[in-house]
C-alpha positions as CSV (number, residue, x, y, z in Angstrom):
1,X,24.5,11.9,0.0
2,X,21.7,13.9,1.4
3,X,18.9,14.9,-1.0
4,X,17.3,18.3,-0.5
5,X,13.7,17.7,-1.6
6,X,13.0,21.4,-1.4
7,X,15.4,22.1,-4.2
8,X,13.4,20.4,-6.9
9,X,10.3,19.5,-5.0
10,X,8.7,16.1,-4.7
11,X,7.2,14.7,-7.9
12,X,4.6,12.8,-5.8
13,X,3.5,13.6,-2.3
14,X,2.8,10.0,-1.7
15,X,3.8,6.8,-3.5
16,X,1.8,3.6,-2.8
17,X,3.2,0.2,-3.7
18,X,0.5,-2.5,-3.8
19,X,1.7,-6.1,-3.9
20,X,0.1,-8.3,-6.5
21,X,2.6,-11.1,-6.2
22,X,1.4,-14.6,-7.1
23,X,2.9,-17.7,-5.6
24,X,2.1,-21.3,-6.6
25,X,-1.2,-22.8,-5.2
26,X,-0.6,-24.2,-1.8
27,X,2.4,-22.1,-0.9
28,X,2.4,-21.9,2.9
29,X,3.1,-18.2,2.8
30,X,0.1,-17.5,0.5
31,X,0.2,-14.6,-1.8
32,X,-1.5,-11.2,-2.2
33,X,-2.8,-12.0,-5.7
34,X,-5.0,-14.9,-4.5
35,X,-6.4,-12.5,-1.8
36,X,-7.8,-10.0,-4.4
37,X,-4.8,-7.6,-4.5
38,X,-5.1,-6.7,-8.2
39,X,-8.8,-5.7,-7.9
40,X,-8.1,-3.7,-4.8
41,X,-5.1,-2.0,-6.4
42,X,-7.2,-1.1,-9.5
43,X,-10.0,0.2,-7.3
44,X,-7.5,2.3,-5.3
45,X,-6.0,3.8,-8.5
46,X,-9.5,4.7,-9.8
47,X,-10.6,6.2,-6.6
48,X,-7.4,8.3,-6.3
49,X,-8.2,9.7,-9.7
50,X,-11.8,10.4,-8.8
51,X,-10.6,12.2,-5.6
52,X,-8.2,14.3,-7.7
53,X,-5.1,13.0,-5.9
54,X,-2.8,14.0,-8.8
55,X,0.2,14.1,-6.4
56,X,-0.3,10.5,-5.3
57,X,1.0,7.6,-7.4
58,X,-0.6,4.1,-7.0
59,X,1.8,1.5,-8.3
60,X,1.8,-2.3,-8.8
61,X,4.6,-4.0,-6.9
62,X,6.0,-7.5,-7.1
63,X,6.6,-9.4,-3.8
64,X,6.9,-7.1,-0.8
65,X,7.9,-10.2,1.3
66,X,4.9,-10.1,3.7
67,X,2.7,-12.4,1.7
68,X,1.1,-14.2,4.7
69,X,-0.3,-10.8,5.8
70,X,-1.7,-9.8,2.5
71,X,-3.0,-8.1,0.6
72,X,-0.2,-5.6,1.6
73,X,0.8,-2.2,0.5
74,X,3.4,0.4,1.6
75,X,3.0,4.1,1.5
76,X,6.1,6.4,1.0
77,X,7.7,8.7,2.0
78,X,6.5,7.5,5.5
79,X,7.1,3.8,4.9
80,X,3.8,2.9,6.5
81,X,2.6,-0.7,5.7
82,X,-1.0,-1.6,5.5
83,X,-3.1,-4.7,5.1
84,X,-6.2,-3.8,3.0
85,X,-8.7,-6.5,2.4
86,X,-11.8,-4.5,1.3
87,X,-12.8,-1.5,-0.8
88,X,-13.8,0.1,2.5
89,X,-10.2,-0.3,3.8
90,X,-8.9,1.3,0.6
91,X,-11.4,4.2,1.0
92,X,-10.2,4.8,4.5
93,X,-6.5,4.8,3.5
94,X,-7.2,7.2,0.6
95,X,-9.3,9.6,2.7
96,X,-7.4,9.6,6.0
97,X,-3.8,9.0,5.0
98,X,-3.5,10.2,1.4
99,X,-6.2,12.9,1.2
100,X,-6.5,14.5,4.7
101,X,-2.9,15.2,5.4
102,X,-1.2,12.0,6.4
103,X,-3.2,10.5,9.3
104,X,-2.3,6.8,9.3
105,X,-5.1,4.3,9.6
106,X,-3.9,2.5,12.7
107,X,-6.4,-0.4,12.5
108,X,-4.9,-1.4,9.1
109,X,-1.2,-0.8,9.8
110,X,1.3,-3.7,10.0
111,X,4.0,-3.5,12.6
112,X,7.6,-3.4,11.4
113,X,8.3,-6.9,12.5
114,X,4.9,-8.5,12.0
115,X,5.3,-11.5,9.7
116,X,5.2,-15.3,9.7
117,X,8.8,-15.4,10.7
118,X,8.0,-13.9,14.1
119,X,4.8,-15.8,14.9
């Protein structure tokens, strides 16, 4: 089935899923929660509102299965993965990718096969 997005329009121009998964202490893969993911997600949501990005949805996600690289997030519809560790990283993603027309922030992007299973 092919969905014609022009028929009804997109509800959100971008949808951001921010992992806040928490694994037990000492898990070899780590977890986004212990790397400050919830605070970064909350900051991103607040900044998106301040910037008037009403067509961008910032969501909490469970495990995105890239814990060792966290804190991680994925932006749709592009399917671009990021590692954002600071508020400055979040600001850069908001301004370049989500506000200025979809220019990916290459320095924060995760490759499609970049994870602990390939290292």
